[in-house]
N, C-alpha and C positions, 0 to 999 in steps of 0.2 A: 268753341265758345267756353268761356270760363265763368261768366256771371250767371248766377242762378235765375235772375229775373231781369229781362230787358224790356223796357217800355218804349215803344216806337213813337216818338213824339213829333214825327214829321208833320208839318202843317196840313198836308192833304189827308193824312190818316186821321188826324183829330177833327178836321172839317167834316169828312165823310161819316165819322162815328157819331158826331152830333146829330146829323140828319137821320141816322139809323135809330137813335134813341127816341126820336119823336114818335109818340103813340099814333099819330095820324098818318105816318108814312105808309103808303100802299104796299101790298105784297110785292108788286113788280119793282117798285123803287127800292125796297129793302133788299131784295135779291140782287139787284144791280149793284147797289152800294157794297154789299158783302163781297161780291166777286171782285170789284175794283179794289177794295181795301185789302183783300187777301193777296192780291198781286204785290202790293206795297209791303205787307208783312212778310211775304215769301222772300223778298230780296234780303231782308234782315236774317231770316231763319237759315238761308242758304249762303250766308256771307263767307263762311270759312270752309267751303267744300275743298277737298284736295285737288291740286292742279298738277299738270305736267305740260309738256310742250310737244308740238308737232310741226312738221315742215310744210309750209304752204307757199304757193306761187302767186304772188300779187301781180297786177298788171305791169309792175316795174322790175320786180326781182324776187328771188326766193328768200324766205325768212323763217325763223323759228317763232312760233306764236303759241300762247297759252290755250289749253283745253282742259276740260274736266278729266280727272284721273279716276281709275277704279270702276267698280260696278255702278249701275244706275241707281239714283236715289229711289228710296221707297217712301211713298206717301201713304199714310194709314189714317183713314177717316173713321172717327167714332160715330157710328150711325145714331140718328139720321142727320143731325144738324151739321156734322163734320163735312158732309158733302157740299155745303155752301162754300166752305173754304177750299175744298178740293178743286173745284172748277177753276178758280183763279190761279192757284199754285201750279196746276197742270199746264196753264198757258206759259208759265215760265220754264217748266221742265217737261215738255210733252212726251219725252221718252221715259219718264219715270215709271217705275212699277207701282202698282196701287193695291192696297189691302184694305180690309174692312173689319172693324170690331163692333159687334152689336151688343150694346149695353143699355139697359133702361134703369131708371132710378125708382126703387120702391118708395112710394110716397109716404109710407108709414115710418120706415126705418131710415130713409134717405141713403140706403146702401145699394150698390150696383148689382144688377142681375144680368148674367151673360146669356145671350141667345144666338150669337153668330161669331165666327172667327175664321177669316180666310186672308192669308197674307202671302207675299212673295217668298220665294226660296232664297237661301243664302243671306238672311238678314244680318248675319255676323259680318258680312263684307260690304254692307251698304249703310250709308247715312239714312236714318229713319226719321221722318218728320210726322209727328202725330198731330192730327187736326181735329179740333173741337172748339166751336165759337166761345163757349162759356166754361171757365174754370171756377166753379161755385164751391161746393163742399170739398172738391178734389177727390172724392171717393171713386167715382167712375174713371177719372183720369189716371189715378194711381193704379187702379185695377187693370186698365188697358195697358199701361206701361209694364206692369208685372207680367201680363200675358205675352207681351212682345219680347221681354227679356227671356222668358221661358222658351220662346221660339228661336232664341239665339241672338237677338238684336243687342248691340253693344254701344253704338253711337246713335243716341236718341235725342231729339229736340221736340219740345211741345209748343205748338203754335195755337194761340187762341185770340179771340177778339177782345174779350173782357175777362178780368180776373178779380176775385175777391181775396182779401188778406187771408181768410180761413183756408181757401183752396191752395194758395201759394205755400202756406205753412204746411199743409197736409202733404203736398208734393215734395217739399224739401225734406220732410221727415221720412217719407217713403222712398224717394228717389233723388237724393241730393246731387247725383251726377247728371241729372236731366235738366238742361236749361229751359226756361220758359220765355217765350217771346209773345208779347201782347200789346194791344193798342192802349190799354188803360187799366190801372189798378183802382177799382171802385172802393166804396166805403166799407160795406159789410154785407152779410147775409141776413135776410129776414127769417122769421120762425119757420117758414116753409122751405128754406134753403135756396131762395132766389136772391140774385145779386141786386143790391141797392146802390145807386139809383138804377143801374142796369139798363136793359132795354126789353124786358119781358122774356118770354120763351123764344129763343132764336129759331128753333125748329118750327114752331107754330107760325111765327111771323114770316119765315122764309117760304113755307109751303101753304100758307093760308088756311091752317087748321086750328082747331081749338080743343 
């Protein structure tokens, strides 16, 4: 991938996102839509995985056919909301290795605080997809990518449901080599660092917490 920002404007993605924005959508409906939309976004994030060929025997003849090359993809969820995207993308690549980065946002400073980090080995040899529904200030996302680079990751893509211009700019400043794949670029952040118009707190809506 060469573009820094890719907005997936597929009609099904936009349709499902609209229903997720609705404040009256139930926890169950929100969770289901997030899983469905993550499948569609995952196709875009994984579009240019390296390929090779293998020999297979069809019912009619032997042929050379394409398969994925190299080590398994690594999916890294930024806890806790990233797990909502993880379920759907894992359906696409069930053999993927999975890692977790635990970060929470200090509500006073809006800066990320790390509390957990567990990722697969050999990140330098794997495409790494970082998952977090909301790219708001970009501080947590940039911090997570920094941690992954320190762990050896070189081919990193960032997959999110919504992005704010401020978050995209922060990521481009910190990690210009990391492409962002999202369903929508919203208007701006409010004074508390939430995306407008957005859809609220993705983690709270997904897990039914406040």
